[in-house]
N, C-alpha and C positions, 0 to 999 in steps of 0.2 A: 470506384476508383481507389487505388492504393496511394497514399501520400508518398510523394517523392522528396519531401522535406526531411532533413535529418532530425535527430533527437535534439531538442533545445530546452532551455530553462523557462519554466512558467513565469508569467508576469501578472501584475494586477489586472490588466485588461482581459486576461483569460478567465477570471473568476466566475463570471456568469455561466460559461460553458463547463467549467470544472464542477460547479454546483450541481449540475445534472448528470455528471458522468457516472457516478456510482449506480444510479438507476438505469442508465443506458447500458452499462456493462453487465449488470447482474439480474435485473428484474425479469427479463424475458424467460429465463431458465431456472431461477433460484427462488423458490417460495420463501425460504428462510430470510433472504435479503429483502424481499418485498415487505415482510412483516417487521423485521428488526430495523431496517433503514428505509422507511417509505419515501416515495417521491417528493412528498410535501416538505421534506427537511433540506431541500437544496440550499436555502440561505445559511443553514448551519455548516454545510460543507464549504460554502464560500468563506465563512468566517474562519473556519479551521485553516484553510489554505491561504487566506490573507496573512495569518500569523506565520505559517510555514515558509511562505515566500520571503518574508522579511527576517527569518531566523537564520543566523550564520551557520548553525549546526544542521541545516537541512539542504538537501538537493531536491528540488521539485522538477522532475524531468517530464517533458511532454512530447507528443507527436501531434502535429496539427494538420488539419485539412489544407491542401494546397490552395484551395479556392478562398479560404478564410483563415488567416493565421490565428485568429482568436477562437476558432472552433476546434476544441481539443478532442481528439479521438482516442488518445491513450495517455495515461499518467502514471508515474511511479514516484513516490516520495521516499527519500532515503534520509534517515536521521542518524546523526553521529551521537553516540553516548560515551561519556568518560568512563574510565575503568571502575570507578566507585559510584556511578550514577544509578540511582534506583528510580522506580516509577515508570510512567508511560509517556513521558514527553508532553506534547500538547493535549493528548487524550486525557491526561489527568486533570488539566485545568479548564478544559472546555466541556462543560456539562451538556449532555444530549437534551434535545427538546422533548416535550411530553409525548409526542407521537411515536418515539422510539420505544421498542419493547425493552424495558429497563432490566428485567431479569436476564434476558439473553445478552444484552449489551454489557452488563456488569460481569457476567461469566466470561465473556469474550476478553474483556479488558484484564480481568484478574488472571486469567490463564496466560495471557501475553506477558504480563509483568512477572509472574512466578517463573515461567519458563525462560524468559530472557535473562533474568537474574540468575537462575539456576545454571544455565549453560554459558553465559557470557560475562558475568560479573567478575571483576578482577583484571579485565583487559579492555582497552578502548576498542570500540567496534561500531559497525554500521548496521542499522535495522531497516528492513523494508517496511515502512510505516503504513503504506497503502498503495495498491496497484490495481489498475483496471483498464480495459480496452473496450470501447463501444462495441456492443454485440454485433452490429452490422459489419464491423471491420475485423472481427476475430478470425483467426486462421489465415491471416495474410502477412504474418511476420512482424506486426507492430510490437507485440509483447516481447518477442525475442530482441528487437532493437532496444527497447527500454531496459530490459534486464541485463543485456550485454553491456550497455552503457553504465549501469549501476555497478556491475562487477568490475569494469575497467576503473571506475573511481575507487572502489575498494582496494584493488590491486595497486593502483598508483599511490594510495595513501597507506598501504601496507596494513590494512585493517580487515579482520574477519567480519563475516556477515551473519545476521540472524533474520529469520522470517517466520511469521505465523501465517499459514496458508490453509485453505480448505482442501479436503481430500482430492478434489478434482484437479487441483494445480500441483499436487505433490510431484508427479513425474516430470512436469515441466521444469520445476526448480532443480530436480536431480540431474537433468541434462546439463545444467550449468555448474555442476560440482557441489551442489548442496547435499547434505546428508540428513536424513530424518532421525531426530533424536527422541521424539515423543509424539504420541497421538492421544487425543482426548475428545470425547463426545460432548458437545455443547447442548444446553437445553433446546429442545426443538428438533434434535436429531442430526445436526450438522457435525461432522467429524473434522477437527482442526489438527493440522500437523505442524510441528515445530522443527525447523531445519536450520542447520548451520553450514557455513562455507568458509574454509580457511583461505586467506589471501594467497596469491600466487606470485 
């Protein structure tokens, strides 16, 4: 069943479902994600999103199952950065649990910080902080709904956008007006793309 509910804002009651979403979205097809972000770290994802939901600089967008409004099938977190703001937002202050592959995680975070600052510093902007759709519901338009909503927010606020995405999602972002600025291979073989989108 495809949800007929619109994109909404995530709430505290969604956190248990949000905690499992990364695994549901990526583990069935991406060995890198299984190794770097194992299923056992669901409480860490809950803690991260508990902070994001209460952060005025974050938009945490969700699509829920129509049979259960707290069963999150897709999620996109959009973070606003000031023109001179460095670092990685909540990622900088929330240290990963020991189950996480630290080398790969640190490389991922460092590349995000370096490229966001390289391409966006000097102007206020929005960053797609995290984005995933339950694998059982992929290909049904949920990701398009979420990213279209994020782009609408950016255009309304007259802010450019930045995203770090894996190579499998590059063309998806390009269909929404994102331009690939840089590509980089991560430890373990995953290629990450760094894309920007001007507001319209």
